[in-house]
N, C-alpha and C positions, 0 to 999 in steps of 0.2 A: 968323617962319617964312615961307618962300616957298610960295605956294599953287600946286597943280598946275593946269594949264590944261586946260579941257574943250573938246573939239572935236567937230564933227558926226561925224567918222569913228569916234571912240571910242563915241559913243552908238549908231550903227548896228551896230557890232561886238558890243556888249553885247546888243542886241535879238536878233541872229542866234543867239547862244549860248543864250539863254533858250528860243528856239523849238526848238533841237535837244534840250534836256533834256526838254521837254514831250512831244515826239514819241516818246521812248524808252519810256515807260510803256505806251502802247497796243500797241506791238509785243510786249511780254512777255505781256500778257493774251491777245492773239491766239494766240500760240504755245500757251499753257496750254489755251485753249478747243479748239484743234485736237487736242491729246493726249487730252483728255476725250472728244471726239467719236469718236476712233479706238477707245478702250476700250469705249465703249458699243456701237459697231458690232460689235466682236468678240463681246461678250456676247450681243447680239441674234442673231448668226449661230449661236453655240453653243447658245442656247436653242431656236432653230428646228430645229437638227440633232437635239437630244434629243427634242423634241416631235413632230417629223415623221418624220425618218429612222430614229430608234432607238426609236420608240414601242413596236413589237412586242417588242423585246428586253426592255425594262423591264417591260412588262406580263407577260411570261412569268416574270420573276424574282419579281414580286409574287405571281403566282398559284402559283408553285412553293413558296412558303413562306419560312422563315428559318433561320438557323444559330444553334445554341446550344451551350454547353459543358457536358459531363457530367463529373462528377468520378468517377474510378474508384478502387476500394479499393487499399490498399497493405499489403504484409506488415510485420509488426512486427520490431523489432530482436531480436537474440538475446542470450542470457545465458551468460557464461563464468565459470569459477572463476579464482582469482588466477594460475594457471599457464597460462591460455588453453584449458583443457579445456571443451568445449561441454556446457552443462547444459540449455539450452532452445533448440530450433531450429525452423525452419519447414520443413515438408515440402510442396512445391508439388503441386498436382493440377489436372487439367483440370476445367473447370466450364462449364455452360450458363447464360448470363446473359440477363436480360430487362430492358430499359430502358423504363419506362412513358412513353408519349407524353402530352403535356399534354391532348390532347382525348379520351383514352380514357374511354368510358362503361363501365358495368357490363356492358352487352351486348357491347361490344368486347372487354373482358377475358375474358368467357365464351368468345367465339369464338376468341380467341388461345389460351386454355387448352385448348380442344378440339383445336386444331391441334398444340399442343406435345405433348399426350398421344399423338396419332397418330404423332408424329415420333420421340420418344425414350421409353425405358422409365422410368416414374415409379412410385415406391413411395408409396402413399397415406399421408398423415400422420394423426396423431390430430386429429380435427376436433371442435371445440366445437359446441354447439347453435347458437350465433350464426354460426359458419362455415358450417354447413349451410344456415341460413336465408338468409344473404347470397348464397350460390351459387344457391340455388333462385329467389330474387327477381331474379337477374340475367337470367332469362328474361323477356322483355318481357310475354308473355301472363300469366305468373304474377303479375308486379308489378301489372299493370293490374287483374286480377281482385281482388287483395287491396285495392288502393287504392280500389276502388269500395265496399268495405265501410265505409270511414271516413264517419262522420256529419259534419254541419256543425260540431257541437260538438267532434268529434275534431280538427278542423283549426284550432281557435282556442285561444289561451292563456287564462289566467284574466282577462286584461284585454280579451278579445274581439278580440285582434289575431291575424292569420294567423300560423301557425307557420312557422319557418324550414324550409328544405329538410331539414336534418339532423334536426330535431325531428319533422318529418312522417314521415321515413323510419323513425325509431324507433317511431312509432305503427304504421306498416305492419308492421314486424318483429314487434311484439307481437301483431299479429292472426294471424300465422302459427302454426299448430299443428304442432309438430315431428313428431307421430305421423302427420301427413298426407304427410310427405316420405319417399320411399323411394329411396335411392341404391344403385345397383349398384356393382360394383368399379371399373368405368371411370368412373362418375360421381364416385366418391370420389377417384380420381386427378385428375380435372379440377378438382374442388373444392379439392384441395390446391394445385394450380398457381394457381387463381383466388385463393385465400387469400393467397399470397405476393405476387402482382402487385398485388392490391387494397390491400394494406397499404403499398405503396411510394408515395412522393411522385412527382410528375411529374418526369421526367428523372432518376430515381434508380435506378441499376442494382440488381437484386436477383438472388440466386442461385436458379436453378430446380433445378439438380441439380449436386452436386459429389462424389458418391460413385459410383465405378464407371462413370464416363463413358468410353465406348468410342471408338476411333478412327472407327468407322463412324458413331457419333452425331455426332462432331465434323464429319465430312464432310457429313452430312445437314443439320445446322444451317447450315453454310456455303452449302449449295445453296438454302436456303429463307429467307434473310434478306429477300428481297423479298416472299415470300408471307406471312411473319409479321413485320411491321414491329416492330422493337425487340429481336428475338432475336439473340444473338451468342454467341461462345465466349470464354472467358477463363481466367485462372488463379486458383484459390483456394489456401488453405494450411491445413494442420493444425499445431497447436502440439504438438510432440513433446518428450518428456523422456527422453533417453537413459539417465540414471542414475535409474531409476525408484524405487529403494529409499532413496535418500539425499536429504535436505533437500527432498524433493518438496513437503511441505506449505508450506514458507516461500516457495517459488517462486510459488505462487498459480495461478489459472486465468484463462482469457480467455473471454469470452462467445462463443457461436456467432453466425453471421450471422442465424440464426433468432431467437435471444434478443435480439440487438441491445443497445441501451443499457438499463442498469438503471432501472427505473421511478422509484426514489427519488432518482435523480440526473439525471433526464431533462432538466430545464431547464438545469442546469449544463453538461451536455455540449452541448446544442443551442446555447447561447450561445458555445461554443468552436468552433462550426462543424462538429460531428459530424452525421452523418445517423442517423436512428432505427435503422437496421439495421447500423450500424458495430459492429465487434468491439472491445471494450475490456477492460482488466484488471479483474477482479472482486474480487481478494483479494491481499493481501500484496505481494510484489515486483512482480508484474504490475500491481497497482493503484497502489502507491506511486510507481512510476516510469513511469506511463502517458504523461506528456508526453514523456519521452525515447524510450520504446519505440515510440510511435505513428509509423507511416509517413507519408510525404508523398504525398497522393493525386495520381494522374495525371489527365490531361484527354483527353477525346475530343470531337471536333466532330460534332454531329449536325445533319442537315438535316431540317426539319419542313415538310411541305406545307401547302397552304391549309386542309386538314381537320384540322390539328394532329396529324398522324401522322408518325412517324419514317420517313424514306425511305432514309437512309444514316447510317453512323457510321464515324468514322475517328479513330484515336489521333493526338493532336498532341503530347502530353507524357507520357512514361512515368512510372509510379509509382516512388517511391523507398522503399527499406526504411528502417525506423526506426533510430535509434541503438542501439548495443549496450551492455549492462552488463557490467562486469567486477567480480566479487565479491572480498571480502577473504578468503574461504574458499579454502583449498587442499583440493581434494577428497580427495587422498591422506591428508592429516592428519585431515580430517573422518572418513574411513572408519576410520582407526586409532583415533580417540577413540570412535567408535561401537562398534567391536569390543571395546575395553577395557571400556567401560561394560556392554556386553551380557554379556561373560564374567563380570564380578564380580556383576552383578545376577542372572544365571542361577544362579550358585552360591547366592545368597540364596533364590531360588525353590526350588531343589532341596533346600535345607535346611529348607524350610517357614517361612522367616522373612519372606517377602514375600506371604503369602496375602491380605493386606488392602491391599497397596501398589498405588498407581496406576501407578507406573513409576519411571524414573530420569532425572535431568536434569543435564547438564553443559555449562558454558559456558567457553570459553577466549578471551581477548582480549589485545591489546597495550595495556598501561596508558597509554602516552604518546599513542597515536593513536586509540584506541577501536576499532581494527580487530577485527572478530569473526573469530577464526581457526577456531573450531569451535563449533557449537551442536547438541548431541545430546539428543534426547528419545526415550525408549522407553516405550511404553505397553503394559500387558498387555491383550490383547483378552479381554473378559469371556466370550465364547462359546468361542473356540478356545484361549485361553491363550497364544497366540503374541505375541511382542514386535513391535510395529509402530511406524513412525515417528511421533513426536510432538514434533518440534523446536519447534513452536509453543508447547508447554507450558513451554519455557524462559522465556517472557515473558508467558504468559497463564494460568499456574497458580501459585498462591501457597501457601506452607506456613509454619508456625511453625518458625523455623530453630534455636532454641536458642542456645547460648553463642557461636556463630561471630560474633555481632555485638557482643561485649563491648568491642572496641576503640572502637566508636562511643560506648558509655556512658562509657568513660574520657575521651574527648574532651569529652563533655557536662560531666563534672566539671571539666575544665580551663576550658572556656568559661564556666561559671557560677561560677568562682572558688572552688570548694569543695575542690579538691585542687590540689597543686602539685608539680612535679618527680616524683621516684620515691618518692612519699609512702607511708609504711607505715600499715597499719590491721590490726586483729585479725580474723582469720577465725574465727568461732565460731557455733554455732547461735543464731539469733535467735528469742527467745521473746517473744511479744506477749501483751498482755492478752486473755483469752478463750481461751487455749490454742493459738493459731496458732504453729507453729514452722516456720521456714525456714532451710535450711542449704545448704552446698556439698556436692556429691556426694562429694568426696574426704574430707570432714571432717564426720562426723555428731555428734561428741561433744567434741572437744578445742578448743584455742585456739592459733592460730598467727599470728605477726606476718608479714605479707606486704607487700612493696613492690608498686608498680604493675606492674612487669615480672613479678614472681613471681605476681601475681594472674592475669595473662593466661596465664602458663605452666601453672599448675595449674588454671585455669578456675574461679576463685573466684566463686561466686554472691553470697556475703556481701559481698565487697568492692564489687560493683556495687550491691547494695541499700543499703549504707552511703553510697555516693555519692549515690544517689537520695534518701535521707533528708536528707542534708546540703543537697540542692538545695531542700528545703522548710524548711530551718532547724531540723532535728531531729537531735540526737545520740542514737545508740542507747543505751538503758538496758533491762535485763531487765524484762519485763512492761510494756513500753511500749504505750500506747494509740495506735494509728495515727490521726493527725489527718486530717480530710478536706480535702485540698488537691489538687484535680484539676488544678491548673496544672502539676503534676509531669509529667503526660502530655504536655502541650504543650512543656515545656522539653526533655524527652528527645527527643521527635519532631522538634523544630526542628533539633537536632544530627544526628539520624539522617538527615533529609532532605538535609543537606549532603553525605552520603555516597551518596545515591540510595536510601535505605531509606524506603519509603512515599511516594516521589515518582516522577514520570516520569523514565525514564533518558535519553530523547531518541533512542531507537532509531529507525532509519529504516524501520520496519515498522508497519502499523496494528494495532490490537487489543491494545495493551499493557495488562496489568493492573497497577495500582499497589499491589496488596496489599490486605489488609483491615485498616483502622484502626478499632478499636472506640472510638466517641465517645459511647457511651451511659453516662452517669454517674448519671442520675437515673431514677426510675421515673415512671409516668404521673401520680403525685401530686406530683412535684417533690422527692421525698426521695432522698437519695443511696442508691445501691444498696449493700447491706451487702457488705463485703469488697472494695469497689472499689479501695481503696488497696493491698490485697494484690495485686491485678492490676497496679497500677502498679509494684510491686516486681518482679513477674514480667516485666513489660516490660523492666526494666533488665538482665535477663540473658537476653533473647531468647525468653521463654516466653509471649508474649501476641499481638502483632501478627504478620501473615503477610507474607512477601516472596517474590518470584520468584527463580529461579536467576540471571536477568539482573541483578536489583537487587543480589543478593549479590555478583555478579561486579564490578559497578560500585563497590560499597562497598570491596572489597579492592583494586581497581585504584586507587581514590582514596588508599588508605593507601600503596600502592606508589609513587604519584605525589606523596607528601608534601602531600596536601590539594588537588590539582587534579583535579576531577571532569570527565571527558571522556565525551561521549555515545558509546555503542557504535553502530557502523554496519556493515552487511553489504555495502554497495556501495563498491567502491574508486573507480570512476570511470565516466564515460560515454565511449564510444569510437565512432568512425565505422567505416565498412566500406570496405575497400580495393578496388582495381579488379578483383580476382579474386573479390570477394564474401566474403572472409574478414575476420577481425577487423583493424581498421585502427588509426589513431593515437588517442591520448587527446584528447578535446575538452574534458573537464572532470574534474579530479582532486578528489575530495572531501577537504576539509581537516578536521583535528580540530576538533570543536565543544566548547568549554569551557562546561560548565553552571554551575559556580561554583568558587570557590577558598576554602579555609580558610587564611587568611593569618596570618603571625606566630606560627606554632605549630611551627616546625621542631624545637625541643628536645623538645616533647611528642611529635611524631611519631617522633623518635629513640627515645624510651622505648617507644612502642608497637611500633616495629620490633624492638627488643631483646626485648620480651615475646613477640612472635610467632616470633622465632628460637628463643627458649627453649622454645616449645611443641614444637619438633622436637628440639632439642639439649640442653635443660635436664634436670637430674636428675629432676624430677617432671613433665616435659612430657607432654602427652596425645597427641603426634603422633610418637612415636619411630619408628613404622613408615615415616616419610618419610626417615629417615636413609639415606645411601648413594645417593640419587638422583643422576642425571647432573648436575643443577644443584642447589646448596644451596637449600633451600626455607624460607620463613617462612610460618607457617600459623596457623589457629585452628579448632579442632574445635567441633562443636555437636551436642547431643542434646536434643531437646525432648520432654517428656512429652505424649502426646496419647491419643486413644481412638477406638474405632469400635464400632458395634453389629453383633453377629454376625448374618449373614443367616439363620441357621437357628433360633437360640434367642432372638434379640433381646436377648442379654445384652451388657453393655458390656465391651469388651476393651481392656485397657491396651496401648498401642503407643508407639512412639517415631519421631520424625523425625530422621534422621541427616544431618548436613551437614558440610561442611568448605570453607574458603576458603584460598587461598594464592597466593604469587607467587614467581617464581624467574627467575634467581638472586637471592637476597634482597639482595645488595649492589649489583646493577645489573639491576633487573627487566626481563625481556623478555616474560613472559607472566603473566597473572592467571587463576586457575582457581577455579570454584565448582562444588560437587557437592551435589545434594539427593536423598536417598533417603527418600521419605515413607512413613509408616505401616508400619514394620517391627515385628516382635514384640520384637526387641532389636537392638543394634548391636555385639554382641560380636565379630562377624567382622571388624570394621574395614574394611568394603568402601569406605567413603568415603575413607579415607586411601590405600587400595590403588589406587583409581581416580586420585586426584590424583598419586600417585607415578608410575604408569605413563604418565599423560598427559605429565608433565614429561619423562620418559625418551624418550617417542616424539617429542616436539618437539625435544629435543636431538639425537636421532639424525638426524632429517630435515634439521636445520640445520647438521649437521657434514659433510654430503655436498658 
């Protein structure tokens, strides 16, 4: 290969190129240093301007204090029936509000209270001994005079350490003698205002007055916001219930601003961001749906001076009303069911058959959805004798139902494999060793062969007791000695609970009673209680455990649903508020909640359905009064023997609980109904069936429009 020739010219050229490359780097660094120099120069000039030229401006800002955000109360959402009729509303009203400054001492609060009382009309509140002492000690001289009475020992704890400020104050309070304090009427007014402000946290608005605030007082407060730092005007609201006589009890109540958060749930609410004086639902719907009904708090910006006193307050974000509830109840239908119940129950009272009865309870639901269409409770007022609302009694009062639960016993027989199909058994008086005799009401002496369907139709107690005996492996024989096998209770109740009997229904209201389940089988010495197995037989035909009207309704709805147990609920959905302040669109529609399913028993449910249809239409049915209703009804009647002690002579009086459950139309159920009429002298009037029939007719009429 031919080698390239190197010349002096090429060497010089290469050296010049290398020099150019080396000189390029220092020029970039110089440019970078120049930029950095300019930035530092600008920063120095800016700092000099802030420190020298604008020093006075920022000194004033620091001395003037700081800005903080105060949360303002918000109105709750409202409650409507299924047709949009207002059941619970907010009535706004003017209020005088005080926002406590962070630096307020007891003396400051006392001075503010005096000015407030001079400015507006205040009604003195009921003051506790501690309230009076706190106000009296807010006077500096009073406080110092009492504090001087503390000994050195008073100021130390058991470890010899100095007490905290709060503990020391408690010692001072205990030194004050309430008899030494004399408050006149004006002092009591001032102490009332002091009590409210003193209980508030820093930057927490508190209502000073919200009843009868005049336009003149509003004007006076507006003119004196500078003279009384923290005072302002605002809006409060009252919770009003337009339909006062209907379902009032289940709507619940809301705490007042004075009551604030309930003590037993204080920590829970504080963790959720509530203030101590916030208003919350205390019972039933207002409590169950607190999260939805609760409004969104607004915000105000307050400026606090160097002495930690509020000098101005301005709204920056308005409060928002809480979401609304729409119920499953149609108030018009609820009213009709109430009138029907009242009419028939009043006839029992007039006939002297309800002298010992607590009231009447009726529940109407949609089997497939669990929607509660009506829940009526009427209670006899012991003093006046008037019938008053006791809708809560439909789920928090339990009674022995009688034969209305026999379909559940039939299913227990199927599930335990002791009967099959439309099996026949003999209805006859059961005579046990020792002389105990148990029989069906319709058959005291004879013997009749009954199928399962017929047993439901005629309400055979014996058929149910023979199922129970079979469940513990016993076939009835005359003079049978009852074996002690308390597992029978559990076997029966296991099936009953699948229908909602003796278990929680899942209703969306607090305070549900699950009934009384007697589990005491042995005495204190461990011996079986005599006759306990007789009680197990009573359980099989509904004469032992107690259930609520709501549980009985879920039971019959489960039958109508072919074994699907759906939780009853009274709230249809959560709705927003439209631009006009009226009911808006749905935010959340409550879906049916399935509690459990009795699966693989369709043929058995068909037999139960036929038996309940036979109750109404069969030749020996106990519910013939239901014939001719607007919808054909399937039903089961119930009469339970019970007793009460006479209030005058203390004698035991034999009474009955009258019940009935049903669904209609029986071939395509739209409603399920339960009726309980406790402690009647007898049920010969057939009021239970009359109520069920009229309720079905009322529902049909409303839904044909």
